N, C-alpha and C positions, 0 to 999 in steps of 0.2 A: 552937101547932103550928109556926108559922114559927120561933120561938125554938128549939124542940127540934131542928128540921132544921139551923139554923145551928150549934147546939152540936155536933151529930154531925159536921158538916163540919169544924169546928175540931179535933175529936178525931182525925178521920182524917188531917188534915194533920200533926198532931203525931206520930202513928205513922209516917207516911211519912218525916218528918224524922229520927226516931230510926233507922229502918231504913236510910235513906240514909247517916247518919253511921256506922252499924255496918258497912255494906258498904264505905264509904270507908276505915274503920280497918283492916278485914281486907285490903283491896286494898293499903293502905300497908304493912302487915306483910309481905304476900306479895312486894311489889316490893322491900322492904328485904332480905328473905331471899334473893330471887332475885339481887339485886345482889351480896350477900355471896358467894353460891354461885358466881356468874359470875366474881367477882374471884378466888376460890380456884381455879376451873377454869382461868382465864387464867394465873395465876401457876404452877400445876402444869404446864400445857401449855408455858409459856415455859421452866420449869426442865427439863422433859423434852426440849424441843427443844435446849436448850443441852447437855444430857448426850449427846443423840444426835450433835450436832455434834462434841463432844469425842471420842465413840466413833469416829465416822467419820474424824476427823483422826488418831486413834491407829492405826486400821487401816491408814492410808496411810503414816504416818511414825513412829508411836510405838513404844516398847519396853515390855516387861513391867515393871510397877511404875512407870510413868512418870507425870508430872503435867503436865496441859495446862490452862492458864487456870484454875488453882485447883481442878481436878478430878483426883482420884487414880484411876488406872486400874490394876487388878490382873488378871492373867491366870492361869488354872490349866488344866492339861491332864490329863485322867484317861481311862483306857481305857474304851471304850464298845463293848460287844459284841465280836465276834470279830475284826473287821477295821477298826475305827474308833477314832478319838480324839474325845472330846467336849471342846470348847474353851469354857470359861466365862469371860466377861469381865465384870468388875464395875466400873462407873463411879460414883464417890461424890463428893459435895460435903458441906459441913457440914450440909445439910438434906435431902439426897435421896440415893437409891441406886437404881441400875437395873442389871439383869443381862441379859446377852446370851448365848445358847447356840447353838453351831453344831456340826456333826459333820463330820469330815474323815477321809480314809483314813489309816491308820497307815503303810503302806509301799508301797501299790500305785501305780506310776506308769502311769496309763492313757494309752496312745498313740493310742487310738481312742475318741472320745467316744460312739460308737454302741454300744460294749460296756461295760456298767456293771460296777462293782466288786462282788465278792461281799459281800453284807451279810446277816448273820444277825441277826434282831431280838433285842433284849435279852430279851424275853418272847414266846415263841411263841404265847401266847394273846391278844396285843394287836398289831394290825397298824399302829397309828397312834401310834408312839412315837419315831420317829427325830427327834432334834433337842433333846430335853429330858429331864431326869430327873424332871420334875414328875409324870409318869404314875405313878411309884412311890408317891407320897404319896396318890394318888387311888384306889388299888385298893380296891374295895368287897367283896372276898371274900378268903378265906384263901388262903395259898400252898400248902396241903396238897394232895397229889396226888389225894386221893379226889374232888376236884371236877372232874377232867379226864376226857375221853374222846378218842378219835381218829377222824378220818375218813380212810379209806384209799382212794386211787385207784390202780388197777393199769394199767400200760402194757405191752402186749406189743410188744416192739421188733421191727420188720420186718427182721431180719437172719438170717443163718445161725445156727440155734439151737445149733450145736455149738461156736461160738467162746466160749472162756472170757472173761468180762468181768472187768475188774480194778479200775477206778477210775472216779469220776464227779465232775464239777463242773457247776453249774447257774448260768446267768445269765438272768434274766427267764424267757422261755419256751423257752430253748435249753439242751439238755442235751448235755454233752460226755462221751463214754464211751470208755474205752480197753479194748483186748482183747489177748490173748496167745495166738494160735492156733498150733497145731503145723503148720499148713499154710502154706507159704511165701507163696502168692498171696492169702491172706485179708487184709482190711483190719485195721488195729490202732487206728484212731481214727475214731469215728463222731460226727456231729453230728445231733441230733434236735430237731425242733420239737414241743413238747408243748402241748396245748390246755387242760390242767388239768381235763379231763373224762374222760380215759382213752384219748385217741388220740394216737399219736406218728407223725410223718412223718420219714423219713430225708432230711435236707437234703443231706448230703455225707459222704464218707468218704475215707480215704487209707491206703495201705500204706507204712509208713516202713521196714520191714525185718522183723526177727525178732519184733517185738511190743512192747507197752508195758505196764508194770505199775503206773505211778503217773503222775499228770499234774497240772499247774498252769496255769491260764488267766490270763494277764496281758495285758489289753487285747486287741490283735489277734493276739498271739503265744500259742502253746500249747507248753509245755515238758513233755516226757515222759521218764521213766526207762525205759530199755530193757535187758532181759537179753541184750545183744548184745556180742559181742567186737569189733565194728567200729564202735562208737559207743554209749556208755552214756547220753548225753544227746541226745535228738532235739528239734529246734526246728522247729515248724510255724507257718505264718502263715495267717490267715483273711481273706478279703475281706469287704466290707460285706454280701455275700449269703451269707457263711459257706462259700464255696468254700475248700478247703484246699490248701496247697502245702508241700513240705518245704524248709526254708531251710538246715538244717545238721544233720549228724551230728557230734557232738563226742566224740572218743575220748580217754580218760585215758591219759596217757603211762605206758609200762611202766618199772618201776624198773630193769630190766635186759632185755637183748634177748630172752632166752629165757623170760621170765616169761609165765604165762598171763594174758590180759587179764581185767579185772574185768567183772562183770555188774551192771547197774543194778537197784536194788530200790525206791527211794523218792526223793521230791523235795519241796522246799519253797522258797518264794521270800520274799525281803525285801531292800529297798533296792538294787535293781539287781543282786542276787546270787542265783543258784540254788544251793541246798545239795542236793547229790546224795549219796545213800547207795547202797552196793553190797553184794554178797555178800562174804563173807570171802575175801581174796586176799592176795598178797604185798605189796600197796601200801596206800594210805590208803583206808579204807572211808567216810570222811566228807570231802567236799571242797566248797569254796566256789568258784563259777565266776562271773566277772564277765560279765554280759550287758547292760551299758550299750549295747553295739552287738550286737544279737541275731545278726547275720550273722557276727560274728567274736568268739565267746566266748573267754575266757582264764582259766586257772587262777589263783586268788588264794592259796589255802592249803588245807591238808588235815590230817587226823589219822588215824593208824592205830589203830582201835579193837580190832582182832583178832577181829571178829565181824560178822555180817550186820547191816545197819541196816534195821529194819522200818518205822520211821516217824520223821519229823522235824517239829518244830514250833518256830517262831521267835517270840520275844517280845523286842523291843528289841535288846539286845546279848547275849542269851542264846539258845542253841539247845538244845532238849530232844530226846533221841534214845532210842528204845526198841530193845532188842536181845534176842537169845535167850541171851546169855551171863550170867555171874554178875551183872555190873552191868547189870541189865535196864533201868534208867532212868539215863541219863547227861546231865549238864548241861555245856555248853561256853560259855566266854566267846568271843564272836565280834566284840567291839568292840576299840577301841584300835588295836593294831598291825596288825590285819587277819588275825592268826593265829587258828587254832582251838585254844583252850587248855582242857584239862579243868578243871572248876570243882567238880563234885560228882557223886555217884552214889548209887543206891539198889539194894540187893540183898535182896529179900524171900525168905523161905523157899520152897522148892520150885523154885528156879531151875534145878536139875538136870533137871527135866522140862518146865517151863513156859517159854514165850517171851513177851517183851514185844511186844505187837502194836500198841498205839495210845497216843498221848499227846495230850491235849487241853488247850488254854489258853482260858480265858474271863475277860476283864478281869484281875483279880488271882488267879484260881484255876487250879490245875493238877490234872488227873485223869490217871490212868495205868491201862491195862488190859492183860491178858495172857491166854494160853490156859490150858486146864486141864491140858495135858500128856498128853492121851489118856485119863486117868481122873481123877475129881474127888476131891481130899482137902479136906474142908471147912475145915481149919485153914490151908491154903495159899490165901489169898484171891486173887481175880482182878481186883478193882476197888479202887483206892486213890485217896483224895482227900487232898491235902496242905494244910497250914496256909498261910494267905496273909497278905500284908501290905497296907497301905493305899497303898503307893507302887507305882511301876512297876518297881522293882527286886525281882524275884520270888525268894522261896524260898531264902534262905541262912540256915541249912542246910536241907536237905530234911527235913521232919518230917511223918510221917503223921498226919493228923487223923482220918480214918475209913477203914475198909476192910471189905469184905464178900466172902463166898463167892458166886461167880457160876457155877453149873454151866452148861457150854456155852461158857465163856470170854467175853471182851469184844473185839469187833472194830471198834467205833466208839463215840465218845462226843461228845455235844453238851451244852452247858450254857446256862442263863440264870441270873438272880439267885436263882431259887427252886429249880430242879430240875436233875437230870441225866437225859438221854435217851440210851439206848444200845442197840446191837444185839448179840445173842449168837447162838450156834448151839444153844441149848437148845430142843428141840422144843416147840412150843406157846407159847413165851415169847420169841420172837425179838426183839421190841421191848419195852423196859422203861423205866419212868419212876420215879425216886426223888427224894425231896426232898434238899436239900443235906446233911442229916445221914445219908443212906443208910439211913433207917429202913425196915426190911422190913415193918413193920406197916401203912404207908400206901403201899407201892409198888404199881405197876400193871404187869400183864403182858399183852401182846397177841400174838396169833399172826399171823405173816406167811405169805403163800402159799408161800414157800420160804425156805431158809436165806440169810442176808444175806452180802454180800461187802464193801461199802463204804458210807459214809454221808457226806452233806454237807447243807448247808442253804442256802436263799436266802430272805432276808427272813423271813416267818413260816411257811415250809414246810420240812419235812425230807424228803430224798430218800434212798432206800435202794436200792442195786443188788443184784440177786439173785446168789447164788454158784452156783446150780445151773441157772438158767433165763435166757433172754434177756428179762428183765423188769425194770421199774423201778417202785418204789412211792413215791407222793407222800403224805405224812402231814400233816394239819392237826390241831393240838391245839385242842380245844374245851372250853368250860366246861359242866359238867352243869347 
């Protein structure tokens, strides 16, 4: 009995020894793997730290395509959204590569950090995309329009309901709206604070003269095109509390003493220059005005189009202009010598009746819209999308990629990488969404409370100004 107990004890000791050796072996393997993994993490971290050091040194002193401490640094700039450039920097060594992405304004010089740049998101269905293209690869659903719906918020603006409203810009929760009243004492620029729930407070307003028909908000300055014979460009300044003051009325010089003065119609901004369009007159209907000193603007150049300028859009060294004449879309070279030089034009059928109303640029894409001309002829299309390139030099020559009939005309266009969003005056279909092929099979049509006048966007929201009422509509695009 004693022998049996002694035998069992020895057996248990042997099992304990085997278990201990096994545990020790496992622990040794784990420690070895952990050591290897730690070394890999250390070397990767050190390499990444060296790359970051090279990147920061480049940002301070380097140039595109430079080499710092055996690291090659390459820079690329591509258009990002409506008002931004995406700057991609790649730092490479023989064994590693790291990419950095940032977003910067294309042309807006902000003189007041409290007033942000206008940023329209690349995709209105995604609010968390600024800073990288990686979101595009992570989309989990189709780009087809049938997956979309809209959420509409209506703002009844607390102003005289008889004032015709003409244009809109939005920054954060501030909406800037211009008006063109026939009553001399009525204001022509309003600033509203919107709460994104349907309530709008009138923050300030100003009467600059005969009225404003188009506006552009640049930092603390607001530039307006006025149908006035005593100043076609009006320059306003806003305080940090959005109080408004008139800085300057700028009058285009008459080509001769007895000439009838011009009337302002449209406005656009790029690189310290305001591009002002006017009604047809004896002078130049498209002019560039230097506003590097907003209190003392000066003429740079001009071009006599021979027709009213309805809309202007600037991209790099090119200006795109819509008109009611035969050349309903015109392209001008505004770089180089500082002159405005004709570069290209587009004359669609039906130009005798229809007017070019809007031109829209998004990244490398160009869209053009026009009216129906009073009655609709289905073969004379109202919406045109042009072929694009992969560079920032756009559209030489102009070549229509797609076009469709839009009963009601086209009065505003927004784009992202998947779709076209537009406003028309077709009853019951005032807001429409198309994919980039303009397929009518998947298009969506939505009714607005009234006919639209103008369209803009800020980040992931679209804002539409009413043509017939003192109302503003905020639209969010949602996934079904």
